[in-house]
N, C-alpha and C positions, 0 to 999 in steps of 0.2 A: 310317250307319243311317238318319236326317233326309235326308242329301242323296242316300241312292238314291228313298228314296220321292218327293221333291220330284222328279227326274228321271222317275218312275213317272209319277208324275201328269202330268209335262209332258211322257209318250211316249202317254199316254191318252187326254188332249186331241188332239196333235194325229190320234190315230187315227181323231178323232170323225169324220176328215174323208172317207177313202176306203177301201172295202174290194170286194174283188171276191166277184166268183158261189159261182165253188168253190170256193173255201176257203169260205165262208160254208157253204155246202150240206153241203162237206167235214164241218166244225165239228157242224152243224146235225144232217146225218144220222145222221153213223155217233155219236159222244160224244151227244148231246143226249135225242136218242132209246132209245140200247142202256141208258146210267145209267139215265132216267127209269125204263126199265121193270123196275130194280131195285132201286130206293131209292124208289117210294112209302111209304114208312112213315117216309121223312125227314121231317123237321119243317121241313126248308128246302124241299126239294122243293116241300112242301105251301104254305109259302112265295110263294115263285117262279113258283106254278101259279096262286096268286094275282092277283099281279103279273099274269099272262098272261092271265088274265079283265079282269084291269080295263083293261089295254092296250090289248084287243081288243075289248071295249063301249064303248071311249072313241074307238078310230080308227072302228070301225063307223057310231056317232053323227054322227062329224066328215062322213065319208065323206054319209052317207043328203042332211048339207049343205049340202059340198060340192056335190052330186051329179058322185062320183065325180073329186075333184081333189082328195084327200086332204089334207091335211098334217100328220095323227099321226105320220107317221113320225121327223121329225125326233126331235118330242116325247115317243115312244117308246126310243130312242137316250138321251138323258135320261135317262129314268128308270131304264134298261138300266143305265149309269152310275152311277148312286148306288145302283145296288142292287149295284154289281159294289167301288165304292167304299166302302159299307157293309161288304161281305163281309173286303174286306183286312185293314181297320181291327180286324177283329173276330181274323182271322185273326192279324196283328202283336201283336195284346194277350193274343194265348194260344198263341201258339207258342213256343219256346226262341229265341234267337238265330241259334245255328246252322239252325235251320228257314223262322226268318223271311227269311233270305237269301238260302236257293235259293230261298223261294217266292217273293221277287222277281226272281234272277233268273232264272227261270223268266218269268214276268208280263214280264221286258219282254224276253226272247225272243217272248212271243205278241203283245205290240205293234209289236218290229220286223218279224214277219212281216205283221203287218198292214198297215205305213207300205213295206212292201214290192208290195202288193194295190192300196194307196193310190195309187200313180204308175202303178196298171195300169186302173183305174177312172179318174184324171183326165184321162184319155185320153178315154177312151169318154164320161163327163158331157162332156166337149164337142166330142166328134162325135155330139155327140147320140143316141149308141146307147142311152145310159141317161138319165133322166131324174131330176132334181133326188128325187121320189117316191119312184122306189127306187135310188137312189144313198142315202137317210134312210133308206130300209127293212133296205137291206145292211150299215149298222151295225149301228140296234139288235141285227138278229137274229146279226151275229157278238159282242156284249158281252150278248148274253140266252144264246150256245152258252159260253161262258164260264163266265158265276154259273153254271149248271148243272156246269161239269166242278169247279168251286171245291167245290160244294155235296159233287158224288160223291167227292171226290177226296178234302173232311175234314170228313166225316157226324159225325162224334163233336163234332166244335168247331159248326161251324155250328149243326146239328140241334137243339143244346141252347140257342141264342142264343134272350132273349124277344123275340114280335113290338113 
């Protein structure tokens, strides 16, 4: 069990590297938007929306300071990664052993999908088709989408967690 969690954490750290635009668009436009509209009363969604607003405010200030050269996307990815790890920790504590195992198997599948996209984006980044800022923004969007997916999948558990 602990070994699986370690591998998942390692995989997630690797995923932070690169993600593709199409993968992110699919996650963000279908799952997050649809689920968000249906679940606004969920406390976890409210908490995630608060994180969204804080990051938007922060990135707006940074963009004005850097005159469009913003460096905030990397920080956003880290902030969303922290949210994702928080959710996984809560779920690991609250779910029974079989459910935890199934969750972490799905999480590993998500991680592997991200790694596949990581390879594609690595070439886009090295060819100059993608900037480092865009690259970091894609990472943040993918992790953000996963947070919203988990909030939708486990509203009764994550929605009850004290902030």
